[in-house]
C-alpha positions, -999 to +999 in steps of 0.1 A: -348-264+464-339-287+494-365-292+520-393-274+501-418-287+526-403-262+550-400-233+525-426-206+517-432-184+487-425-149+499-440-114+487-417-088+504-402-054+495-436-034+504-467-034+522-485-065+505-520-058+522-518-020+513-519-028+477-551-027+457-572-057+467-579-072+434-541-071+425-531-087+458-556-115+452-543-119+417-508-124+430-518-149+457-539-169+429-510-172+406-488-189+432-515-214+445-502-242+424-470-242+442-485-247+475-495-281+490-484-316+498-449-322+483-448-284+472-441-252+494-456-251+528-473-217+525-468-179+517-449-152+537-457-117+534-447-084+550-469-054+556-477-022+577-491-027+613-520-005+603-529-025+573-541-057+590-578-063+601-596-095+606-612-093+569-576-092+555-565-121+577-596-143+566-587-137+529-551-143+536-557-177+553-579-186+524-550-182+500-526-202+523-507-174+538-487-190+567-465-161+581-469-124+584-441-098+591-450-064+604-426-034+595-428-022+633-395-003+632-400+011+666-423+008+696-418+044+705-445+067+694-425+097+693-399+080+670-425+067+648-438+101+644-406+119+637-399+093+610-433+097+592-442+060+597-479+068+599-488+041+625-486+040+662-471+015+688-506+004+696-512-005+659-483-029+662-497-043+693-532-047+680-521-064+646-498-086+664-524-099+687-548-104+658-521-123+636-512-147+663-550-153+675-556-163+638-529-189+638-503-171+618-466-171+622-458-135+634-427-117+624-417-082+636-390-061+619-372-033+638-348-006+629-319+006+649-304+042+647-338+062+633-339+098+634-343+110+670-337+075+684-311+065+710-295+033+720-317+032+751-349+036+730-336+009+704-331-014+734-365-006+749-382-012+713-367-048+715-381-051+751-414-043+739-413-065+708-404-094+732-435-089+752-456-094+719-438-130+716-431-129+678-419-163+662-391-143+642-376-108+642-354-089+616-333-062+627-323-035+601-296-010+610-306+025+593-288+033+562-291+069+548-297+069+510-296+098+486-330+116+475-346+107+508-359+130+537-333+113+559-308+121+533-313+157+535-317+156+575-281+140+572-267+167+548-279+197+570-266+180+600-300+174+617-295+136+617-262+119+628-262+082+623-247+058+648-211+045+642-205+011+633-191+004+665-223+016+683-245-002+657-226-034+664-227-029+702-266-025+701-271-053+678-249-075+699-272-068+729-303-072+707-292-108+694-287-119+731-320-106+740-340-123+714-317-156+715-326-156+754-362-157+746-362-182+719-371-156+691-354-165+659-336-136+642-339-144+603-321-112+593-297-087+608-284-057+583-291-050+547-282-073+519-251-061+500-263-044+467-252-020+440-283+001+450-272+007+486-235+008+480-243+035+452-267+058+468-256+054+505-246+086+521-240+073+556-254+051+584-248+015+596-239-005+564-213-031+563-216-063+539-210-085+567-229-068+595-243-097+611-207-112+612-192-082+629-220-088+657-213-126+661-176-117+663-183-094+693-206-118+710-179-145+709-151-121+720-172-111+750-180-147+759-144-160+756-129-128+773-154-131+803-147-168+806-109-168+805-109-136+828-127-156+854-104-186+850-070-191+861-058-198+826-038-175+805-032-201+777-060-226+767-082-240+739-118-227+737-145-250+722-172-234+701-200-248+679-187-264+647-201-238+624-188-208+645-151-211+645-146-182+622-171-161+641-152-168+673-118-162+655-132-129+643-124-112+610-089-113+600-084-133+635-093-099+652-107-116+683-074-137+687-053-106+684-075-086+708-073-115+734-034-115+729-033-079+736-050-087+768-025-114+776-044-144+767-031-169+742-062-186+728-070-214+704-103-221+690-117-256+680-150-268+668-172-290+689-203-310+680-218-310+714-220-270+716-246-248+702-257-213+694-232-188+711-219-214+740-183-219+745-161-243+767-127-241+781-108-274+776-089-278+811-065-304+799-054-281+771-050-251+795-022-237+813-017-212+840+010-185+836 
């Protein structure tokens, strides 16, 4: 593994601090030999907001846990209740403050499109998460699976998931909000898997969901920039690793801009970062 000193051992896929204490300790003990100088820097875990207290944090620190992610999902108590989350927004706030005050890296996970939620509620959740100043966030669009309560609500018409277009629109806004505050997004969308694809009834699943969102962000930025300029034909510089994102899947961004009357070429730059762009004036022409 490259750059092992910046890599963590991770216990994910459940609520780590909610499992039986002796079992949790046995898991932590079995990886201690891999932590330290010249090895992995620490351990990252995920858990529920209502399964954190000072005693647990003291124990986790003893076993070299360095980062804790909370499955917040929503900061709206009504949405949490309707989705049987079993915790409140105040639990998220309390645990987040406790985690940070004990020197752990804080990660918060949120979901968009939960039962009874709306785009405005999802945006408000992001705003409330930003107030907690996490180091990282994960954004999970809701996917409806077979043999779940949400699946039953979906089948009887009580739950209608967002369209992919709506999901991308909301997620695009969230990316910009978190990026603006310097909060790192370490995951957006579900991993492609046979389980999800085999048991999915509906919802916001796409194997390249993050890419769709990045495509949208770059399209908006380029369109706004050329619309404000006097150029109809120009070259746009983007970060060197973002040419495909700016061009869009199957060159969809280039095609949409063409439909709007703009002839755009995308080129990489070593001097531009994140989602920034720049129009090259000497390669632009007025029409």
